[in-house]
NUTORFI-495066 format. One record per residue (C-alpha): residue in three letters; chain; x, y, z. Coordinates in steps of 0.001 Angstrom, whole numbers. Each point is the difference from the previous one (the first is absolute). Layout:
# NUTORFI-495066
rest = ALA kette = A u = X v = Y w = Z
...
This chain:
# NUTORFI-495066
rest = MET kette = A u = 24687 v = 4082 w = 16670
rest = ARG kette = A u = 3248 v = 1467 w = -1377
rest = SER kette = A u = -1039 v = 3566 w = -887
rest = THR kette = A u = 2001 v = 2942 w = 1328
rest = ALA kette = A u = -3381 v = 1626 w = 704
rest = ARG kette = A u = -443 v = -2390 w = 2927
rest = LYS kette = A u = 1434 v = 2532 w = 2468
rest = ASN kette = A u = -2515 v = 2645 w = -1043
rest = LEU kette = A u = -2782 v = -2536 w = 582
rest = SER kette = A u = 1188 v = -577 w = 3609
rest = LEU kette = A u = 1067 v = -3562 w = -762
rest = SER kette = A u = 3228 v = -419 w = 1943
rest = GLU kette = A u = 637 v = -3645 w = -888
rest = SER kette = A u = -107 v = -1928 w = -3242
rest = PHE kette = A u = -1522 v = -3435 w = -460
rest = SER kette = A u = 670 v = -2739 w = -2536
rest = GLU kette = A u = -2113 v = -1460 w = -2770
rest = ASP kette = A u = -183 v = -3230 w = 2022
rest = THR kette = A u = -1682 v = 1894 w = 2833
rest = LEU kette = A u = -2614 v = 1363 w = -2386
rest = GLY kette = A u = -497 v = -3475 w = -1465
rest = TYR kette = A u = -562 v = -1685 w = 3352
rest = PHE kette = A u = -2371 v = 2796 w = 988
rest = THR kette = A u = -2196 v = -298 w = -3098
rest = GLU kette = A u = -216 v = -3786 w = 366
rest = ARG kette = A u = -1992 v = 529 w = 3189
rest = LEU kette = A u = -2226 v = 2936 w = -946
rest = ASP kette = A u = -3739 v = -565 w = -344
rest = PRO kette = A u = -1139 v = 1241 w = -3459
rest = ARG kette = A u = -3535 v = 667 w = 1260
rest = ALA kette = A u = 1065 v = 3260 w = 1646
rest = THR kette = A u = 1434 v = 1430 w = -3235
rest = ARG kette = A u = -3001 v = -1183 w = -1995
rest = GLN kette = A u = -2288 v = 1688 w = 2483
rest = ALA kette = A u = 2047 v = 3191 w = -260
rest = LEU kette = A u = -520 v = 80 w = -3778
rest = LEU kette = A u = -3739 v = -508 w = 367
rest = SER kette = A u = -247 v = 2662 w = 2713
rest = ILE kette = A u = 1827 v = 2535 w = -2180
rest = LEU kette = A u = -2381 v = -603 w = -2911
rest = ARG kette = A u = -3099 v = 280 w = 2172
rest = ARG kette = A u = 1299 v = 3247 w = 1481
rest = ALA kette = A u = 874 v = 1338 w = -3471
rest = LYS kette = A u = -3562 v = -622 w = -1146
rest = ARG kette = A u = -1436 v = 1692 w = 3092
rest = ASN kette = A u = 2254 v = 2991 w = -723
rest = LYS kette = A u = -1411 v = 181 w = -3558
rest = ALA kette = A u = 3192 v = -1035 w = -1797
rest = PHE kette = A u = -2167 v = -1580 w = -2713
rest = GLU kette = A u = -2819 v = 2520 w = -111
rest = ASN kette = A u = 505 v = 914 w = -3677
rest = CYS kette = A u = -615 v = -3517 w = -1357
rest = TRP kette = A u = -3314 v = -1688 w = -684
rest = ARG kette = A u = 1062 v = -3533 w = 855
rest = ILE kette = A u = 2852 v = -1556 w = 1932
rest = GLY kette = A u = 1531 v = -3084 w = -1586
rest = LEU kette = A u = 2289 v = -2804 w = 1098
rest = ALA kette = A u = 2436 v = -1684 w = -2389
rest = ILE kette = A u = 1482 v = -3457 w = 615
rest = ASP kette = A u = 3050 v = -1357 w = -1776
rest = GLY kette = A u = 3043 v = -2162 w = 648
rest = THR kette = A u = 3718 v = 284 w = -627
rest = GLY kette = A u = 3289 v = -1720 w = 768
rest = ALA kette = A u = 3021 v = 1225 w = 1945
rest = GLY kette = A u = 3306 v = -1271 w = 1298
rest = TRP kette = A u = 1476 v = -2532 w = -2474
rest = ARG kette = A u = 2028 v = -2851 w = 1555
rest = ARG kette = A u = 1699 v = -3091 w = -1401
rest = ARG kette = A u = -822 v = -2097 w = 3057
rest = SER kette = A u = -3041 v = -297 w = 2212
rest = ARG kette = A u = 656 v = 1527 w = 3409
rest = CYS kette = A u = -3398 v = 691 w = 1562
rest = ALA kette = A u = -3665 v = -1015 w = -147
rest = LEU kette = A u = -798 v = 2757 w = -2497
rest = CYS kette = A u = 2560 v = -1087 w = -2612
rest = ARG kette = A u = -2053 v = -903 w = -3061
rest = PRO kette = A u = 1658 v = -1983 w = -2844
rest = ARG kette = A u = 185 v = 1529 w = -3471
rest = ARG kette = A u = 32 v = -2599 w = -2749
rest = ASN kette = A u = 871 v = -62 w = -3682
rest = ALA kette = A u = -2041 v = -1592 w = -2797
rest = GLN kette = A u = 1441 v = -3418 w = 872
rest = LYS kette = A u = -1139 v = 393 w = 3644
rest = GLY kette = A u = 3571 v = 367 w = 1197
rest = ILE kette = A u = 596 v = 2363 w = 2924
rest = LEU kette = A u = 1854 v = 3149 w = -1036
rest = GLY kette = A u = 25 v = 1549 w = 3433
rest = TYR kette = A u = -2258 v = 1274 w = 2757
rest = GLN kette = A u = -1958 v = 3204 w = 386
rest = HIS kette = A u = -2232 v = 1508 w = 2629
rest = CYS kette = A u = -3543 v = 794 w = -1096
rest = LEU kette = A u = -2464 v = 2398 w = 1547
rest = VAL kette = A u = -3417 v = 1480 w = -711
rest = LEU kette = A u = -622 v = 3685 w = 628
rest = ILE kette = A u = -3311 v = 1780 w = 430
rest = SER kette = A u = 75 v = 3727 w = -673
rest = LEU kette = A u = -2425 v = 2902 w = 148
rest = VAL kette = A u = -598 v = 1313 w = -3549
rest = GLY kette = A u = -2265 v = 2302 w = -1969
rest = THR kette = A u = 261 v = 2934 w = 2409
rest = GLY kette = A u = 2990 v = 1892 w = -1376
rest = LEU kette = A u = 1968 v = -1307 w = 2982
rest = SER kette = A u = 1297 v = -3571 w = -372
rest = LEU kette = A u = 591 v = -1507 w = 3457
rest = PRO kette = A u = 1177 v = -3544 w = 845
rest = VAL kette = A u = -2320 v = -1693 w = 2476
rest = ASP kette = A u = 1339 v = -3463 w = 828
rest = VAL kette = A u = 2181 v = -2798 w = -1346
rest = GLU kette = A u = -377 v = -3785 w = 87
rest = PRO kette = A u = 2959 v = -2290 w = -813
rest = TYR kette = A u = -456 v = -3471 w = -1427
rest = GLY kette = A u = 2365 v = -2946 w = -262
rest = PRO kette = A u = 381 v = -3290 w = -1893
rest = ASN kette = A u = -3353 v = -1559 w = 923
rest = ASP kette = A u = -1985 v = 3196 w = -428
rest = SER kette = A u = -1015 v = 2257 w = -2897
rest = GLU kette = A u = -531 v = 3646 w = -873
rest = TYR kette = A u = -3682 v = -750 w = -481
rest = ALA kette = A u = -484 v = -1486 w = 3493
rest = ALA kette = A u = 2170 v = 2648 w = 1669
rest = GLY kette = A u = -1995 v = 2733 w = -1731
rest = GLN kette = A u = -3266 v = -1297 w = 1427
rest = ARG kette = A u = 1440 v = -181 w = 3534
rest = LEU kette = A u = 1329 v = 3520 w = -383
rest = LEU kette = A u = -3306 v = 1397 w = -1241
rest = ARG kette = A u = -2006 v = -1494 w = 2867
rest = ARG kette = A u = 2486 v = 1192 w = 2630
rest = VAL kette = A u = 205 v = 3555 w = -1342
rest = ILE kette = A u = -3765 v = 457 w = -333
rest = GLY kette = A u = -393 v = -1464 w = 3480
rest = GLY kette = A u = 2316 v = 2726 w = 1283
rest = LEU kette = A u = -1197 v = 2926 w = -2109
rest = GLY kette = A u = -3702 v = -823 w = -43
rest = LYS kette = A u = -2331 v = -783 w = -2893
rest = ARG kette = A u = -813 v = 3650 w = -704
rest = PHE kette = A u = 3582 v = 1220 w = -327
rest = ALA kette = A u = 457 v = -903 w = -3699
rest = GLN kette = A u = -2464 v = -596 w = -2809
rest = TYR kette = A u = 1833 v = -2235 w = -2466
rest = VAL kette = A u = 2983 v = -2291 w = -502
rest = VAL kette = A u = 1922 v = -78 w = -3295
rest = VAL kette = A u = 2039 v = -3076 w = -962
rest = ASP kette = A u = 1767 v = -1689 w = -2886
rest = GLY kette = A u = -1453 v = -2889 w = -1968
rest = GLU kette = A u = 1287 v = -2812 w = 2220
rest = PHE kette = A u = -2351 v = 1201 w = 2759
rest = ALA kette = A u = -3020 v = -60 w = -2350
rest = THR kette = A u = -1321 v = -3253 w = 1448
rest = ALA kette = A u = -3282 v = -763 w = 1701
rest = PRO kette = A u = 1460 v = -575 w = 3512
rest = PHE kette = A u = 1866 v = 3322 w = 6
rest = LEU kette = A u = -2930 v = 1936 w = -1483
rest = HIS kette = A u = -2282 v = -1518 w = 2628
rest = ALA kette = A u = 2511 v = 783 w = 2781
rest = ALA kette = A u = 100 v = 3661 w = -1062
rest = GLU kette = A u = -3783 v = 132 w = -205
rest = ASP kette = A u = -292 v = -1528 w = 3491
rest = VAL kette = A u = 2088 v = 2807 w = 1518
rest = GLY kette = A u = -2052 v = 2677 w = -1742
rest = LEU kette = A u = 2260 v = 899 w = -2930
rest = ALA kette = A u = -827 v = 208 w = -3681
rest = VAL kette = A u = 2618 v = -1512 w = -2312
rest = VAL kette = A u = 1746 v = 1345 w = -3086
rest = ALA kette = A u = 2050 v = -2897 w = -1413
rest = ARG kette = A u = 2022 v = -413 w = -3180
rest = LEU kette = A u = -1598 v = -2386 w = -2502
rest = LYS kette = A u = 2486 v = -2221 w = -1828
rest = ASP kette = A u = 322 v = -3507 w = -1426
rest = ASN kette = A u = -560 v = -1524 w = 3444
rest = LEU kette = A u = -3740 v = 408 w = -734
rest = PRO kette = A u = 63 v = -1024 w = -3673
rest = GLU kette = A u = -3749 v = -197 w = -667
rest = LEU kette = A u = -813 v = 3388 w = 1535
rest = PHE kette = A u = 3064 v = 1585 w = -1589
rest = ALA kette = A u = -889 v = -1350 w = -3457
rest = ALA kette = A u = -3638 v = 1091 w = 342
rest = ALA kette = A u = 1035 v = 3550 w = 943
rest = GLN kette = A u = 2497 v = 225 w = -2860
rest = LYS kette = A u = -2564 v = -1241 w = -2517
rest = ARG kette = A u = -2689 v = 2428 w = 1136
rest = PHE kette = A u = 2141 v = 3117 w = 346
rest = SER kette = A u = 1887 v = -526 w = -3271
rest = SER kette = A u = -3238 v = 453 w = -1955
rest = GLN kette = A u = -1160 v = 3114 w = 1874
rest = ALA kette = A u = 979 v = 3632 w = 51
rest = PRO kette = A u = 1379 v = 1198 w = 3355
rest = SER kette = A u = -2684 v = 999 w = 2482
rest = THR kette = A u = 2138 v = 2782 w = 1493
rest = VAL kette = A u = 2867 v = 2129 w = -1314
rest = PHE kette = A u = 1851 v = 2496 w = 2211
rest = GLN kette = A u = 3369 v = 1623 w = 618
rest = HIS kette = A u = 2311 v = -1266 w = 2715
rest = GLY kette = A u = 2727 v = 2595 w = 241
rest = ARG kette = A u = 1488 v = 145 w = -3484
rest = ASP kette = A u = -1346 v = -3453 w = -959
rest = ARG kette = A u = -3259 v = -883 w = -1695
rest = VAL kette = A u = -1899 v = -2879 w = 1589
rest = GLU kette = A u = -2695 v = -2151 w = -1601
rest = MET kette = A u = -2118 v = -2223 w = 2224
rest = TRP kette = A u = -2417 v = -2867 w = -522
rest = GLU kette = A u = -2133 v = -1486 w = 2763
rest = ALA kette = A u = -2937 v = -2327 w = 625
rest = ASP kette = A u = -1497 v = -1306 w = 3236
rest = ASP kette = A u = -1875 v = -3079 w = -1240
rest = PHE kette = A u = 2737 v = -2605 w = -468
rest = ASP kette = A u = -729 v = -3450 w = 1423
rest = PRO kette = A u = 1990 v = -1003 w = 3105
rest = TRP kette = A u = 2002 v = -3218 w = 2
rest = ASP kette = A u = -1299 v = -2959 w = 1998
rest = ALA kette = A u = 1820 v = 645 w = 3271
rest = LEU kette = A u = -847 v = 3707 w = 150
rest = ARG kette = A u = -3086 v = 953 w = 1984
rest = TRP kette = A u = -527 v = 3342 w = -1785
rest = LYS kette = A u = -3150 v = 300 w = -2110
rest = THR kette = A u = 1849 v = 1744 w = -2823
rest = VAL kette = A u = 3526 v = 1264 w = -652
rest = ARG kette = A u = 781 v = 3533 w = -1115
rest = VAL kette = A u = 2931 v = 107 w = -2441
rest = PHE kette = A u = 1713 v = 3091 w = -1349
rest = CYS kette = A u = 2851 v = 549 w = -2397
rest = TYR kette = A u = 2067 v = 3134 w = -516
rest = ARG kette = A u = 2287 v = 894 w = -2881
rest = GLN kette = A u = 2385 v = 2802 w = 937
rest = HIS kette = A u = 1607 v = 1781 w = -2950
rest = LYS kette = A u = 3228 v = 1732 w = 997
rest = LEU kette = A u = 1709 v = 2915 w = -1710
rest = GLU kette = A u = 2998 v = -2143 w = -944
rest = GLN kette = A u = -2334 v = -2061 w = -2209
rest = SER kette = A u = -148 v = -2978 w = 2372
rest = THR kette = A u = -3258 v = -1548 w = 1187
rest = VAL kette = A u = -792 v = -1706 w = 3298
rest = GLU kette = A u = -2991 v = -2337 w = 105
rest = ALA kette = A u = -1304 v = -1869 w = 3029
rest = TYR kette = A u = -3117 v = -1903 w = 1035
rest = TRP kette = A u = -1405 v = 82 w = 3528
rest = LEU kette = A u = -2931 v = -1433 w = 1919
rest = THR kette = A u = -1870 v = 1478 w = 2945
rest = ASN kette = A u = -3119 v = -344 w = 2127
rest = PHE kette = A u = -558 v = 3755 w = 208
rest = PRO kette = A u = -3501 v = 627 w = -1418
rest = SER kette = A u = -197 v = 2413 w = -2915
rest = SER kette = A u = -2576 v = 2053 w = 1917
rest = ARG kette = A u = 2621 v = 861 w = 2656
rest = VAL kette = A u = 3301 v = 232 w = -1881
rest = GLY kette = A u = 551 v = 1345 w = -3497
rest = ALA kette = A u = 2533 v = -1018 w = -2614
rest = GLN kette = A u = 2530 v = 2756 w = 702
rest = ALA kette = A u = -9 v = -796 w = 3714
rest = LEU kette = A u = 683 v = -3658 w = -797
rest = PHE kette = A u = 2896 v = 1024 w = -2218
rest = HIS kette = A u = 1618 v = 1983 w = 2820
rest = MET kette = A u = -527 v = -2883 w = 2445
rest = ALA kette = A u = 1662 v = -2422 w = -2402
rest = LYS kette = A u = 2945 v = 2362 w = -545
rest = SER kette = A u = 430 v = 394 w = 3757
rest = ARG kette = A u = 1374 v = -3561 w = 105
rest = TRP kette = A u = 3294 v = 1315 w = -1370
rest = GLU kette = A u = 516 v = 2049 w = 3149
rest = ILE kette = A u = 988 v = -3114 w = 1931
rest = GLU kette = A u = 2602 v = -773 w = -2672
rest = ASN kette = A u = 1461 v = 3478 w = -460
rest = GLU kette = A u = -378 v = 1576 w = 3440
rest = GLY kette = A u = 80 v = -3251 w = 1949
rest = PHE kette = A u = 2449 v = -2589 w = -1274
rest = ASN kette = A u = 2143 v = 2161 w = -2300
rest = GLU kette = A u = 410 v = 2746 w = 2590
rest = ALA kette = A u = 715 v = -2465 w = 2802
rest = LYS kette = A u = 2562 v = -1958 w = -2021
rest = THR kette = A u = 1910 v = 2788 w = -1721
rest = ARG kette = A u = 140 v = 2497 w = 2875
rest = HIS kette = A u = -737 v = -1792 w = 3259
rest = GLY kette = A u = 1707 v = -3403 w = -173
rest = LEU kette = A u = -2963 v = -2368 w = -184
rest = GLU kette = A u = 2250 v = -2600 w = -1652
rest = HIS kette = A u = 2649 v = 216 w = 2717
rest = MET kette = A u = -122 v = -2530 w = 2829
rest = ALA kette = A u = 1695 v = 1341 w = 3105
rest = HIS kette = A u = -538 v = -3276 w = 1837
rest = HIS kette = A u = -1065 v = -3249 w = -1654
rest = HIS kette = A u = -2778 v = -1093 w = 2335
rest = ALA kette = A u = -3703 v = -281 w = -829
rest = ASN kette = A u = -1205 v = 2301 w = 2772
rest = SER kette = A u = 2850 v = 2470 w = -528
rest = LEU kette = A u = -869 v = 265 w = -3690
rest = LEU kette = A u = -3660 v = 641 w = 781
rest = ILE kette = A u = 868 v = 2636 w = 2617
rest = GLY kette = A u = 2368 v = 1707 w = -2431
rest = TRP kette = A u = -2641 v = 143 w = -2743
rest = LEU kette = A u = -2660 v = 1298 w = 2381
rest = LEU kette = A u = 2283 v = 2721 w = 1373
rest = LEU kette = A u = 975 v = 1033 w = -3531
rest = PHE kette = A u = -3618 v = 418 w = -1080
rest = LEU kette = A u = -869 v = 1714 w = 3285
rest = ALA kette = A u = 2762 v = 2535 w = -710
rest = LEU kette = A u = -1290 v = 519 w = -3562
rest = THR kette = A u = -3525 v = 635 w = 1272
rest = ILE kette = A u = 1135 v = 2504 w = 2639
rest = GLU kette = A u = 2300 v = 1804 w = -2461
rest = ARG kette = A u = -2704 v = 396 w = -2635
rest = LEU kette = A u = -2621 v = 1228 w = 2422
rest = TYR kette = A u = 2479 v = 2473 w = 1487
rest = ARG kette = A u = 1380 v = 1232 w = -3317
rest = LEU kette = A u = -3155 v = 40 w = -2147
rest = ARG kette = A u = -2618 v = 957 w = 2581
rest = TYR kette = A u = 1515 v = 1641 w = 3066
rest = LEU kette = A u = 2785 v = 1934 w = -1775
rest = HIS kette = A u = -2351 v = 1002 w = -2812
rest = ARG kette = A u = -2019 v = 2223 w = 2313
rest = GLY kette = A u = 347 v = 3600 w = -1078
rest = LYS kette = A u = 872 v = 1524 w = -3364
rest = HIS kette = A u = 3361 v = -1726 w = -543
rest = PRO kette = A u = 176 v = -3043 w = -2313
rest = SER kette = A u = 516 v = -3560 w = 1207
rest = ARG kette = A u = 3641 v = -911 w = 538
rest = SER kette = A u = 1553 v = -2861 w = -1930
rest = PRO kette = A u = 1444 v = -2951 w = 1966
rest = ALA kette = A u = 3533 v = 1069 w = -998
rest = ASP kette = A u = -488 v = 3559 w = 1301
rest = LEU kette = A u = -1482 v = -1260 w = 3240
rest = LEU kette = A u = 2887 v = -2445 w = 451
rest = LEU kette = A u = 2599 v = 2760 w = -382
rest = ILE kette = A u = -1770 v = 2149 w = 2594
rest = LEU kette = A u = -292 v = -2872 w = 2479
rest = TRP kette = A u = 3645 v = -1025 w = -388
rest = GLY kette = A u = 1067 v = 3619 w = 316
rest = ASN kette = A u = -1795 v = 289 w = 3323
rest = VAL kette = A u = 1489 v = -3252 w = 1277
rest = PHE kette = A u = 3611 v = 928 w = -776
rest = ARG kette = A u = -72 v = 3654 w = 1029
rest = SER kette = A u = -273 v = 1444 w = 3465
rest = HIS kette = A u = -2347 v = 2732 w = -1314
rest = PRO kette = A u = -3123 v = -801 w = -2069
rest = VAL kette = A u = -13 v = 756 w = -3704
rest = ASP kette = A u = -2140 v = 2968 w = -1020
rest = THR kette = A u = -2827 v = -1527 w = -2094
rest = SER kette = A u = -2089 v = 3126 w = -462
């Protein structure tokens, strides 16, 4: 809006932040959501994910835009231990493509005071699979709070297997897995980069009452790092052992961190996810959708289109310098 590069972009007049705010209040988010889905479908047709065995979807939530007062329908109160309100924050759930070597945001669902991350995640999953189709992805990976019977059934209904973190929210299953695996030697040991990984697994654990699965497959990995630290985690899944081995499950479980590192962290530290240009529920949603649309286009362009040939992939910083150089100069920058 204020850049001196505006003249080179053939924008003769400036416009204010208020103009942008009023504009985004009235935009329909369905068009941007459909654009994201169309890009992913086209990327798959163009074999952007041809080197991976399975395409995964990760679901997770985060907060953005801290405020002391409530100013829109998405302002969600944050309370202390005494239930006093400390302030207000906006919460959203993101679904991202993972496990392919190319982490791509797919869609976002905000939720307010009378909603939850759990409910928003289920709405998001159904909408995305409805747009992408049941055969687009093969699994969904989630944190422990989604390891409930309704969510597991919802994923199964849309044709996805589930890889979910197992924690204290399922105390009986968690205790049974800990007791069994602690008395056994690891069933699989392998190298993951420079780390040594030990894995335990069994597919005959009893389901809890509300779960309609016949049995539950549980696996545990213990990752020994070079700096002498150890990471241990328990997971549950409905992938049968005849179809998916232990190492594949390990990589699926680790793919959940892509939504944290390449989704939320990247969007917050470099692309202003926390910033609210206009405090209005629809404006916030439009801003988030456009941000993730830009991330998806940039990654496909930089990591797939620009990678054609013998030259290495460009980093985001290098690509940014080239793009800005072309905007500010009357003659293109030589990138050969």
